[in-house]
Gaussian input, Z-matrix of N, CA and C with variables (Angstrom, degrees):
# hf/3-21g

backbone

0 1
 N
 C     1     B1
 C     2     B2     1     A1
 N     3     B3     2     A2     1     D1
 C     4     B4     3     A3     2     D2
 C     5     B5     4     A4     3     D3
 N     6     B6     5     A5     4     D4
 C     7     B7     6     A6     5     D5
 C     8     B8     7     A7     6     D6
 N     9     B9     8     A8     7     D7
 C    10    B10     9     A9     8     D8
 C    11    B11    10    A10     9     D9
 N    12    B12    11    A11    10    D10
 C    13    B13    12    A12    11    D11
 C    14    B14    13    A13    12    D12
 N    15    B15    14    A14    13    D13
 C    16    B16    15    A15    14    D14
 C    17    B17    16    A16    15    D15
 N    18    B18    17    A17    16    D16
 C    19    B19    18    A18    17    D17
 C    20    B20    19    A19    18    D18
 N    21    B21    20    A20    19    D19
 C    22    B22    21    A21    20    D20
 C    23    B23    22    A22    21    D21
 N    24    B24    23    A23    22    D22
 C    25    B25    24    A24    23    D23
 C    26    B26    25    A25    24    D24
 N    27    B27    26    A26    25    D25
 C    28    B28    27    A27    26    D26
 C    29    B29    28    A28    27    D27
 N    30    B30    29    A29    28    D28
 C    31    B31    30    A30    29    D29
 C    32    B32    31    A31    30    D30
 N    33    B33    32    A32    31    D31
 C    34    B34    33    A33    32    D32
 C    35    B35    34    A34    33    D33
 N    36    B36    35    A35    34    D34
 C    37    B37    36    A36    35    D35
 C    38    B38    37    A37    36    D36
 N    39    B39    38    A38    37    D37
 C    40    B40    39    A39    38    D38
 C    41    B41    40    A40    39    D39
 N    42    B42    41    A41    40    D40
 C    43    B43    42    A42    41    D41
 C    44    B44    43    A43    42    D42
 N    45    B45    44    A44    43    D43
 C    46    B46    45    A45    44    D44
 C    47    B47    46    A46    45    D45
 N    48    B48    47    A47    46    D46
 C    49    B49    48    A48    47    D47
 C    50    B50    49    A49    48    D48
 N    51    B51    50    A50    49    D49
 C    52    B52    51    A51    50    D50
 C    53    B53    52    A52    51    D51
 N    54    B54    53    A53    52    D52
 C    55    B55    54    A54    53    D53
 C    56    B56    55    A55    54    D54
 N    57    B57    56    A56    55    D55
 C    58    B58    57    A57    56    D56
 C    59    B59    58    A58    57    D57
 N    60    B60    59    A59    58    D58
 C    61    B61    60    A60    59    D59
 C    62    B62    61    A61    60    D60
 N    63    B63    62    A62    61    D61
 C    64    B64    63    A63    62    D62
 C    65    B65    64    A64    63    D63
 N    66    B66    65    A65    64    D64
 C    67    B67    66    A66    65    D65
 C    68    B68    67    A67    66    D66
 N    69    B69    68    A68    67    D67
 C    70    B70    69    A69    68    D68
 C    71    B71    70    A70    69    D69
 N    72    B72    71    A71    70    D70
 C    73    B73    72    A72    71    D71
 C    74    B74    73    A73    72    D72
 N    75    B75    74    A74    73    D73
 C    76    B76    75    A75    74    D74
 C    77    B77    76    A76    75    D75
 N    78    B78    77    A77    76    D76
 C    79    B79    78    A78    77    D77
 C    80    B80    79    A79    78    D78
 N    81    B81    80    A80    79    D79
 C    82    B82    81    A81    80    D80
 C    83    B83    82    A82    81    D81
 N    84    B84    83    A83    82    D82
 C    85    B85    84    A84    83    D83
 C    86    B86    85    A85    84    D84
 N    87    B87    86    A86    85    D85
 C    88    B88    87    A87    86    D86
 C    89    B89    88    A88    87    D87
 N    90    B90    89    A89    88    D88
 C    91    B91    90    A90    89    D89
 C    92    B92    91    A91    90    D90
 N    93    B93    92    A92    91    D91
 C    94    B94    93    A93    92    D92
 C    95    B95    94    A94    93    D93
 N    96    B96    95    A95    94    D94
 C    97    B97    96    A96    95    D95
 C    98    B98    97    A97    96    D96
 N    99    B99    98    A98    97    D97
 C   100   B100    99    A99    98    D98
 C   101   B101   100   A100    99    D99
 N   102   B102   101   A101   100   D100
 C   103   B103   102   A102   101   D101
 C   104   B104   103   A103   102   D102
 N   105   B105   104   A104   103   D103
 C   106   B106   105   A105   104   D104
 C   107   B107   106   A106   105   D105
 N   108   B108   107   A107   106   D106
 C   109   B109   108   A108   107   D107
 C   110   B110   109   A109   108   D108
 N   111   B111   110   A110   109   D109
 C   112   B112   111   A111   110   D110
 C   113   B113   112   A112   111   D111
 N   114   B114   113   A113   112   D112
 C   115   B115   114   A114   113   D113
 C   116   B116   115   A115   114   D114
 N   117   B117   116   A116   115   D115
 C   118   B118   117   A117   116   D116
 C   119   B119   118   A118   117   D117
 N   120   B120   119   A119   118   D118
 C   121   B121   120   A120   119   D119
 C   122   B122   121   A121   120   D120
 N   123   B123   122   A122   121   D121
 C   124   B124   123   A123   122   D122
 C   125   B125   124   A124   123   D123
 N   126   B126   125   A125   124   D124
 C   127   B127   126   A126   125   D125
 C   128   B128   127   A127   126   D126
 N   129   B129   128   A128   127   D127
 C   130   B130   129   A129   128   D128
 C   131   B131   130   A130   129   D129
 N   132   B132   131   A131   130   D130
 C   133   B133   132   A132   131   D131
 C   134   B134   133   A133   132   D132
 N   135   B135   134   A134   133   D133
 C   136   B136   135   A135   134   D134
 C   137   B137   136   A136   135   D135
 N   138   B138   137   A137   136   D136
 C   139   B139   138   A138   137   D137
 C   140   B140   139   A139   138   D138
 N   141   B141   140   A140   139   D139
 C   142   B142   141   A141   140   D140
 C   143   B143   142   A142   141   D141
 N   144   B144   143   A143   142   D142
 C   145   B145   144   A144   143   D143
 C   146   B146   145   A145   144   D144
 N   147   B147   146   A146   145   D145
 C   148   B148   147   A147   146   D146
 C   149   B149   148   A148   147   D147
 N   150   B150   149   A149   148   D148
 C   151   B151   150   A150   149   D149
 C   152   B152   151   A151   150   D150
 N   153   B153   152   A152   151   D151
 C   154   B154   153   A153   152   D152
 C   155   B155   154   A154   153   D153
 N   156   B156   155   A155   154   D154
 C   157   B157   156   A156   155   D155
 C   158   B158   157   A157   156   D156
 N   159   B159   158   A158   157   D157
 C   160   B160   159   A159   158   D158
 C   161   B161   160   A160   159   D159
 N   162   B162   161   A161   160   D160
 C   163   B163   162   A162   161   D161
 C   164   B164   163   A163   162   D162
 N   165   B165   164   A164   163   D163
 C   166   B166   165   A165   164   D164
 C   167   B167   166   A166   165   D165
 N   168   B168   167   A167   166   D166
 C   169   B169   168   A168   167   D167
 C   170   B170   169   A169   168   D168
 N   171   B171   170   A170   169   D169
 C   172   B172   171   A171   170   D170
 C   173   B173   172   A172   171   D171
 N   174   B174   173   A173   172   D172
 C   175   B175   174   A174   173   D173
 C   176   B176   175   A175   174   D174
 N   177   B177   176   A176   175   D175
 C   178   B178   177   A177   176   D176
 C   179   B179   178   A178   177   D177
 N   180   B180   179   A179   178   D178
 C   181   B181   180   A180   179   D179
 C   182   B182   181   A181   180   D180
 N   183   B183   182   A182   181   D181
 C   184   B184   183   A183   182   D182
 C   185   B185   184   A184   183   D183
 N   186   B186   185   A185   184   D184
 C   187   B187   186   A186   185   D185
 C   188   B188   187   A187   186   D186
 N   189   B189   188   A188   187   D187
 C   190   B190   189   A189   188   D188
 C   191   B191   190   A190   189   D189
 N   192   B192   191   A191   190   D190
 C   193   B193   192   A192   191   D191
 C   194   B194   193   A193   192   D192
 N   195   B195   194   A194   193   D193
 C   196   B196   195   A195   194   D194
 C   197   B197   196   A196   195   D195
 N   198   B198   197   A197   196   D196
 C   199   B199   198   A198   197   D197
 C   200   B200   199   A199   198   D198
 N   201   B201   200   A200   199   D199
 C   202   B202   201   A201   200   D200
 C   203   B203   202   A202   201   D201
 N   204   B204   203   A203   202   D202
 C   205   B205   204   A204   203   D203
 C   206   B206   205   A205   204   D204

   B1=1.4484
   B2=1.5255
   B3=1.3262
   B4=1.4626
   B5=1.5208
   B6=1.3373
   B7=1.4559
   B8=1.5270
   B9=1.3314
   B10=1.4649
   B11=1.5185
   B12=1.3287
   B13=1.4632
   B14=1.5289
   B15=1.3251
   B16=1.4669
   B17=1.5214
   B18=1.3367
   B19=1.4621
   B20=1.5244
   B21=1.3269
   B22=1.4634
   B23=1.5206
   B24=1.3239
   B25=1.4611
   B26=1.5244
   B27=1.3379
   B28=1.4643
   B29=1.5279
   B30=1.3214
   B31=1.4619
   B32=1.5218
   B33=1.3042
   B34=1.4613
   B35=1.5292
   B36=1.3323
   B37=1.4633
   B38=1.5205
   B39=1.3262
   B40=1.4635
   B41=1.5237
   B42=1.3253
   B43=1.4579
   B44=1.5319
   B45=1.3461
   B46=1.4640
   B47=1.5262
   B48=1.3355
   B49=1.4676
   B50=1.5245
   B51=1.3273
   B52=1.4595
   B53=1.5243
   B54=1.3218
   B55=1.4651
   B56=1.5231
   B57=1.3235
   B58=1.4601
   B59=1.5296
   B60=1.3167
   B61=1.4682
   B62=1.5245
   B63=1.3252
   B64=1.4606
   B65=1.5293
   B66=1.3252
   B67=1.4699
   B68=1.5192
   B69=1.3135
   B70=1.4680
   B71=1.5309
   B72=1.3287
   B73=1.4680
   B74=1.5262
   B75=1.3242
   B76=1.4605
   B77=1.5258
   B78=1.3231
   B79=1.4639
   B80=1.5260
   B81=1.3236
   B82=1.4669
   B83=1.5256
   B84=1.3352
   B85=1.4704
   B86=1.5205
   B87=1.3210
   B88=1.4557
   B89=1.5279
   B90=1.3215
   B91=1.4646
   B92=1.5240
   B93=1.3293
   B94=1.4727
   B95=1.5232
   B96=1.3303
   B97=1.4584
   B98=1.5148
   B99=1.3241
   B100=1.4646
   B101=1.5243
   B102=1.3259
   B103=1.4693
   B104=1.5281
   B105=1.3358
   B106=1.4667
   B107=1.5317
   B108=1.3373
   B109=1.4641
   B110=1.5310
   B111=1.3208
   B112=1.4626
   B113=1.5295
   B114=1.3152
   B115=1.4550
   B116=1.5283
   B117=1.3284
   B118=1.4588
   B119=1.5190
   B120=1.3259
   B121=1.4671
   B122=1.5218
   B123=1.3208
   B124=1.4604
   B125=1.5297
   B126=1.3294
   B127=1.4657
   B128=1.5258
   B129=1.3298
   B130=1.4681
   B131=1.5269
   B132=1.3191
   B133=1.4598
   B134=1.5221
   B135=1.3251
   B136=1.4653
   B137=1.5251
   B138=1.3301
   B139=1.4676
   B140=1.5242
   B141=1.3166
   B142=1.4692
   B143=1.5260
   B144=1.3223
   B145=1.4626
   B146=1.5289
   B147=1.3202
   B148=1.4618
   B149=1.5259
   B150=1.3231
   B151=1.4634
   B152=1.5236
   B153=1.3188
   B154=1.4599
   B155=1.5267
   B156=1.3225
   B157=1.4571
   B158=1.5227
   B159=1.3327
   B160=1.4587
   B161=1.5134
   B162=1.3167
   B163=1.4655
   B164=1.5240
   B165=1.3070
   B166=1.4574
   B167=1.5147
   B168=1.3094
   B169=1.4655
   B170=1.5286
   B171=1.3179
   B172=1.4620
   B173=1.5262
   B174=1.3357
   B175=1.4611
   B176=1.5248
   B177=1.2970
   B178=1.4665
   B179=1.5167
   B180=1.3277
   B181=1.4609
   B182=1.5256
   B183=1.3047
   B184=1.4645
   B185=1.5244
   B186=1.3434
   B187=1.4702
   B188=1.5272
   B189=1.3175
   B190=1.4624
   B191=1.5296
   B192=1.3367
   B193=1.4651
   B194=1.5253
   B195=1.3149
   B196=1.4600
   B197=1.5161
   B198=1.3138
   B199=1.4581
   B200=1.5253
   B201=1.3024
   B202=1.4693
   B203=1.5163
   B204=1.3169
   B205=1.4641
   B206=1.4923
   A1=111.46
   A2=117.68
   A3=119.41
   A4=111.37
   A5=116.58
   A6=120.18
   A7=110.72
   A8=116.86
   A9=120.80
   A10=109.83
   A11=116.60
   A12=120.82
   A13=110.83
   A14=117.72
   A15=120.97
   A16=111.09
   A17=116.87
   A18=120.13
   A19=111.24
   A20=116.73
   A21=120.13
   A22=111.73
   A23=117.04
   A24=119.58
   A25=111.09
   A26=116.88
   A27=120.63
   A28=111.39
   A29=117.05
   A30=120.62
   A31=109.17
   A32=116.10
   A33=120.48
   A34=109.72
   A35=116.34
   A36=122.21
   A37=107.48
   A38=116.32
   A39=120.09
   A40=112.45
   A41=117.52
   A42=121.45
   A43=109.22
   A44=117.68
   A45=119.86
   A46=113.76
   A47=118.33
   A48=120.13
   A49=111.04
   A50=117.31
   A51=120.47
   A52=110.67
   A53=117.14
   A54=120.34
   A55=110.62
   A56=116.69
   A57=121.21
   A58=110.58
   A59=117.49
   A60=121.73
   A61=110.22
   A62=117.14
   A63=120.93
   A64=111.16
   A65=117.02
   A66=120.54
   A67=110.29
   A68=116.56
   A69=120.78
   A70=111.09
   A71=117.14
   A72=120.67
   A73=111.75
   A74=117.18
   A75=119.96
   A76=111.04
   A77=116.77
   A78=119.77
   A79=110.85
   A80=117.40
   A81=120.69
   A82=111.36
   A83=117.10
   A84=120.55
   A85=111.03
   A86=116.46
   A87=119.72
   A88=110.28
   A89=117.52
   A90=121.10
   A91=111.08
   A92=117.58
   A93=120.58
   A94=111.20
   A95=117.54
   A96=120.96
   A97=111.90
   A98=116.47
   A99=120.44
   A100=110.19
   A101=115.96
   A102=120.90
   A103=111.74
   A104=117.10
   A105=120.92
   A106=112.18
   A107=116.39
   A108=122.91
   A109=111.96
   A110=116.56
   A111=122.42
   A112=107.33
   A113=115.14
   A114=120.97
   A115=111.78
   A116=117.78
   A117=120.77
   A118=112.16
   A119=116.17
   A120=120.12
   A121=110.71
   A122=116.57
   A123=120.27
   A124=110.79
   A125=116.96
   A126=120.87
   A127=110.51
   A128=117.46
   A129=120.75
   A130=110.80
   A131=116.43
   A132=120.38
   A133=110.57
   A134=116.79
   A135=120.26
   A136=110.76
   A137=116.96
   A138=120.23
   A139=111.26
   A140=116.95
   A141=120.13
   A142=110.63
   A143=115.95
   A144=120.53
   A145=110.11
   A146=116.69
   A147=121.22
   A148=110.85
   A149=116.72
   A150=120.34
   A151=111.14
   A152=115.84
   A153=119.65
   A154=111.39
   A155=117.03
   A156=120.99
   A157=113.16
   A158=116.65
   A159=119.56
   A160=113.59
   A161=117.16
   A162=121.14
   A163=108.62
   A164=116.61
   A165=121.45
   A166=114.75
   A167=118.18
   A168=121.00
   A169=110.29
   A170=117.07
   A171=120.18
   A172=112.59
   A173=118.51
   A174=121.59
   A175=113.32
   A176=118.43
   A177=121.05
   A178=111.54
   A179=115.37
   A180=121.08
   A181=108.23
   A182=114.89
   A183=119.46
   A184=108.59
   A185=118.91
   A186=120.95
   A187=113.49
   A188=118.38
   A189=120.88
   A190=112.31
   A191=117.93
   A192=121.69
   A193=110.33
   A194=115.77
   A195=120.55
   A196=108.81
   A197=115.50
   A198=119.89
   A199=109.75
   A200=115.69
   A201=120.90
   A202=108.60
   A203=116.96
   A204=120.64
   A205=109.96
   D1=-28.55
   D2=179.51
   D3=-64.43
   D4=-37.90
   D5=179.64
   D6=-64.50
   D7=-42.35
   D8=177.66
   D9=-63.45
   D10=-42.31
   D11=-179.73
   D12=-62.44
   D13=-42.03
   D14=178.39
   D15=-65.18
   D16=-40.43
   D17=178.05
   D18=-63.61
   D19=-40.77
   D20=-179.91
   D21=-68.94
   D22=-34.32
   D23=177.35
   D24=-68.78
   D25=-29.64
   D26=179.90
   D27=-71.77
   D28=-25.77
   D29=178.07
   D30=-94.67
   D31=177.03
   D32=-177.88
   D33=-94.66
   D34=75.16
   D35=178.41
   D36=-109.84
   D37=128.85
   D38=-176.74
   D39=-67.95
   D40=-39.08
   D41=-176.92
   D42=-130.67
   D43=85.60
   D44=-175.59
   D45=-63.90
   D46=-31.52
   D47=179.00
   D48=-64.81
   D49=-42.88
   D50=179.70
   D51=-67.31
   D52=-40.00
   D53=177.52
   D54=-63.10
   D55=-38.47
   D56=178.95
   D57=-64.38
   D58=-41.85
   D59=177.86
   D60=-65.51
   D61=-40.74
   D62=178.94
   D63=-63.11
   D64=-44.37
   D65=177.74
   D66=-60.71
   D67=-44.42
   D68=179.92
   D69=-62.40
   D70=-43.76
   D71=179.35
   D72=-64.58
   D73=-39.76
   D74=177.39
   D75=-64.24
   D76=-38.97
   D77=177.26
   D78=-64.25
   D79=-40.45
   D80=177.77
   D81=-65.32
   D82=-41.43
   D83=178.40
   D84=-62.83
   D85=-40.43
   D86=178.95
   D87=-64.59
   D88=-41.71
   D89=178.36
   D90=-64.28
   D91=-40.17
   D92=178.07
   D93=-65.36
   D94=-37.69
   D95=177.59
   D96=-64.03
   D97=-41.24
   D98=178.09
   D99=-68.27
   D100=-42.77
   D101=-177.60
   D102=-63.53
   D103=-38.20
   D104=-178.56
   D105=-90.94
   D106=9.67
   D107=178.99
   D108=61.51
   D109=29.96
   D110=175.29
   D111=-100.54
   D112=80.74
   D113=-173.69
   D114=-63.85
   D115=-34.54
   D116=179.24
   D117=-60.47
   D118=-42.51
   D119=178.54
   D120=-66.77
   D121=-39.84
   D122=179.73
   D123=-64.82
   D124=-41.89
   D125=179.86
   D126=-67.04
   D127=-43.22
   D128=179.32
   D129=-61.96
   D130=-41.57
   D131=178.95
   D132=-67.20
   D133=-40.49
   D134=178.21
   D135=-62.78
   D136=-37.78
   D137=177.99
   D138=-65.72
   D139=-41.82
   D140=178.02
   D141=-63.16
   D142=-43.76
   D143=179.91
   D144=-64.47
   D145=-42.32
   D146=178.85
   D147=-62.43
   D148=-43.90
   D149=179.99
   D150=-65.48
   D151=-39.18
   D152=-179.04
   D153=-67.59
   D154=-38.25
   D155=-176.65
   D156=-90.41
   D157=-9.82
   D158=179.45
   D159=75.37
   D160=23.89
   D161=-179.67
   D162=-77.22
   D163=132.33
   D164=176.04
   D165=75.02
   D166=21.82
   D167=-178.94
   D168=-61.26
   D169=-36.52
   D170=-178.39
   D171=-72.83
   D172=-12.54
   D173=179.76
   D174=-98.42
   D175=0.07
   D176=-177.22
   D177=-71.91
   D178=147.07
   D179=173.31
   D180=-86.57
   D181=157.24
   D182=175.08
   D183=-63.98
   D184=149.07
   D185=-176.49
   D186=-59.47
   D187=-27.57
   D188=-178.73
   D189=-88.13
   D190=-5.27
   D191=-177.34
   D192=-72.50
   D193=135.37
   D194=179.41
   D195=-122.06
   D196=157.47
   D197=176.48
   D198=-70.19
   D199=141.65
   D200=176.09
   D201=-98.61
   D202=137.85
   D203=178.04
   D204=-119.19

């Protein structure tokens, strides 16, 4: 948790303690989804966590992009 706290302090987060609790809760929800074989919940939680942390921003498609078949 100290590493997460240091990372949050390095960024411009108004309330790093609350963000740290939110990240921890999202990680727990994702683990519960995997444990109960609820893959949809795990994926949704992973997406929220990814969006919050900015992971994979450079790999995102444009909002108007559609899959080609």
